[in-house]
C-alpha positions as CSV (number, residue, x, y, z in Angstrom):
1,M,62.8,-17.1,-199.1
2,I,60.0,-14.6,-198.5
3,T,60.9,-10.9,-198.0
4,S,58.5,-8.3,-196.8
5,T,58.6,-4.5,-197.3
6,R,56.7,-3.9,-194.1
7,P,58.8,-3.0,-191.1
8,T,59.0,-5.7,-188.4
9,G,58.8,-3.4,-185.4
10,G,56.0,-1.2,-184.3
11,C,52.2,-1.6,-184.7
12,D,51.0,-3.3,-187.8
13,D,47.3,-2.6,-187.2
14,N,46.0,0.9,-187.7
15,E,43.4,0.3,-185.1
16,S,45.9,-0.2,-182.3
17,F,48.0,2.8,-183.4
18,I,47.8,5.7,-180.9
19,P,49.3,9.0,-182.1
20,M,52.1,10.5,-180.1
21,W,50.2,13.8,-179.6
22,L,47.6,11.9,-177.5
23,F,50.3,10.8,-175.1
24,L,51.6,14.4,-174.9
25,L,48.1,15.7,-174.3
26,E,47.6,13.3,-171.5
27,A,50.9,14.1,-169.9
28,G,50.2,17.9,-170.2
29,T,46.8,17.4,-168.6
30,A,48.2,15.4,-165.7
31,L,50.9,18.0,-165.1
32,A,48.4,20.8,-165.2
33,L,46.1,19.0,-162.7
34,F,49.1,18.2,-160.4
35,L,50.1,21.9,-160.4
36,F,46.5,23.1,-159.8
37,I,46.1,20.7,-156.8
38,L,49.5,21.8,-155.4
39,W,48.6,25.5,-155.7
40,W,45.1,24.8,-154.2
41,T,46.5,23.1,-151.1
42,L,49.3,25.5,-150.3
43,P,48.8,27.3,-147.0
44,K,47.5,30.8,-147.6
45,K,49.2,33.9,-146.1
46,E,47.2,35.5,-143.4
47,K,46.4,39.2,-144.0
48,D,47.4,41.6,-141.2
49,S,44.5,43.1,-139.3
50,A,46.0,46.4,-140.1
51,D,45.4,45.9,-143.8
52,D,41.7,45.2,-143.2
53,S,41.0,48.0,-140.7
54,G,43.4,50.7,-141.9
55,A,45.0,50.9,-138.4
56,T,48.7,50.7,-137.8
57,P,49.9,47.4,-136.4
58,S,51.3,49.0,-133.2
59,S,47.9,50.4,-132.2
60,D,46.4,46.9,-132.1
61,K,48.8,45.7,-129.4
62,E,47.6,45.6,-125.8
63,G,50.8,47.1,-124.4
64,D,50.9,50.1,-126.7
65,R,47.6,51.5,-125.6
66,E,47.6,54.7,-123.6
67,Q,46.0,54.6,-120.2
68,P,43.7,57.5,-119.2
């Protein structure tokens, strides 16, 4: 009977062995890319015209203007 001290499970070749940190790096990169694409494609909030011109929002409405 022949017995071996090598484990029977797993990779026996060092060339086919891929370290676990490589899988974690790939998963982290995929997650970061997913979150970036999600953030990039979200609809942006429109700025009020009052913020740009410094006027109050009520003065921009047609009905609020005083007639001469």
